[in-house]
C-alpha positions in Angstrom: 0.0 0.0 0.0 1.3 3.4 -1.0 2.0 5.9 1.8 3.4 9.5 1.6 5.7 11.0 4.2 7.4 14.3 4.7 10.9 13.6 5.9 14.0 15.5 7.0 17.0 16.0 4.7 19.1 13.7 6.8 16.5 10.9 6.8 17.7 7.6 5.2 14.8 7.8 2.9 16.1 11.0 1.3 19.4 9.1 0.6 17.3 6.4 -1.1 15.5 9.1 -3.0 18.8 10.3 -4.3 19.4 6.9 -5.9 15.8 7.0 -7.4 16.2 10.5 -8.7 19.5 9.6 -10.4 18.1 6.4 -11.9 15.0 8.1 -13.3 16.1 11.7 -14.0 19.8 11.5 -14.9 21.1 8.0 -15.8 18.9 7.6 -18.9 20.7 10.7 -20.4 24.2 9.5 -19.6 24.8 12.0 -16.8 27.5 10.7 -14.4 26.5 10.2 -10.8 26.9 13.2 -8.5 26.1 13.8 -4.8 25.0 17.4 -4.4 21.3 17.4 -5.0 20.9 20.5 -2.8 18.8 18.5 -0.3 20.2 20.5 2.7 18.6 23.8 1.6 16.7 25.1 4.6 13.7 26.0 2.4 13.4 22.4 1.2 10.7 20.0 2.3 11.1 16.4 1.2 8.2 14.2 0.2 8.7 10.4 -0.3 6.2 7.9 -1.6 6.7 4.5 0.0 5.6 1.0 -1.1 6.3 -0.8 2.1 9.8 0.5 3.0 10.9 1.1 -0.6 11.0 4.7 -1.9 9.1 4.6 -5.2 8.5 8.4 -5.6 9.9 11.7 -4.5 9.6 15.4 -4.9 11.0 18.4 -3.1 8.9 21.4 -2.2 10.8 24.8 -2.0 8.6 27.3 -0.2 9.3 31.0 -0.9 6.5 33.2 0.4 3.5 33.1 -1.9 5.2 30.8 -4.3 6.4 27.2 -4.0 8.5 25.3 -6.5 8.5 21.5 -7.0 11.8 20.0 -7.9 13.0 16.5 -8.9 9.7 14.9 -9.3 10.6 11.2 -9.8 8.7 7.9 -9.8 10.4 4.5 -10.1 10.0 3.1 -13.6 8.0 0.1 -12.3 5.6 2.4 -10.3 4.9 4.9 -13.1 1.2 5.1 -14.2 0.0 3.7 -10.9 -1.0 6.9 -9.2 2.2 7.6 -7.4 3.0 10.8 -9.3 -0.6 12.1 -8.9 -0.5 11.4 -5.1 2.9 13.1 -4.8 1.6 16.2 -6.6 -1.6 16.4 -4.6 0.2 16.2 -1.3 2.9 18.7 -2.3 0.2 21.2 -3.5 -1.7 20.7 -0.3 1.4 21.3 1.8 2.2 24.4 -0.3 -1.3 25.8 0.3 -1.0 25.1 4.1 2.2 27.1 4.1 0.5 30.1 2.5 1.6 29.7 -1.1 -0.8 30.9 -3.8 1.2 29.5 -6.8 3.1 26.3 -7.4 5.5 26.0 -10.3 7.9 23.5 -11.8 10.1 23.0 -14.8 8.6 20.0 -16.7 10.3 17.9 -19.3 8.3 18.0 -22.5 7.1 14.3 -22.3 5.6 15.1 -18.8 3.6 18.2 -19.8 0.4 16.3 -20.4 0.6 14.7 -16.9 1.0 18.0 -15.2 -1.8 19.6 -17.4 -4.2 16.9 -16.1 -3.4 18.1 -12.6 -4.2 21.7 -13.4 -0.8 23.1 -14.3 -0.4 25.3 -17.4 2.6 26.1 -19.5 3.8 29.6 -18.9 7.2 29.7 -20.7 7.1 31.0 -24.2 9.6 28.5 -25.6 11.1 25.2 -24.3 14.5 25.5 -22.8 17.3 23.2 -21.9 17.5 22.7 -18.2 19.7 20.9 -15.7 22.5 18.5 -16.2 20.7 16.5 -18.9 20.1 19.2 -21.5 16.6 17.9 -22.0 14.0 20.4 -23.1 11.7 21.8 -20.3 8.9 24.3 -20.0 7.8 26.2 -16.9 4.4 25.2 -15.6 2.3 26.9 -12.9 -0.8 26.1 -10.9 -2.7 28.6 -8.8 -3.6 27.2 -5.4 -5.1 28.5 -2.1 
């Protein structure tokens, strides 16, 4: 059964999330492993999705006043299209609302745009842009909340 938990940056499950994020977000594009994911940022809130004790999903919420950014949304390949990503996004948006944010935004890879649109996000960038270590094309997406 899937469960979601907010965890501290030094929690072992965040370390497991690093491996998941690398496997899903970086390895397919030939990016060499690295260790600095910025997890210790004091504005960061870490959400893990667990199947038993296994981390199958992750996102990081960065709260900044009336805006919140979601970063590193990752779902294990064998758990994709099972509701894990939808559950992560719903919980992260609820937490952002609780913290006083009125807008949630993220940079989405082009193949993920339809997923985020189904959750109420809209593309706000004029053109796709290369982002992060992978060089994959992204667009900025936003959702009004609260």
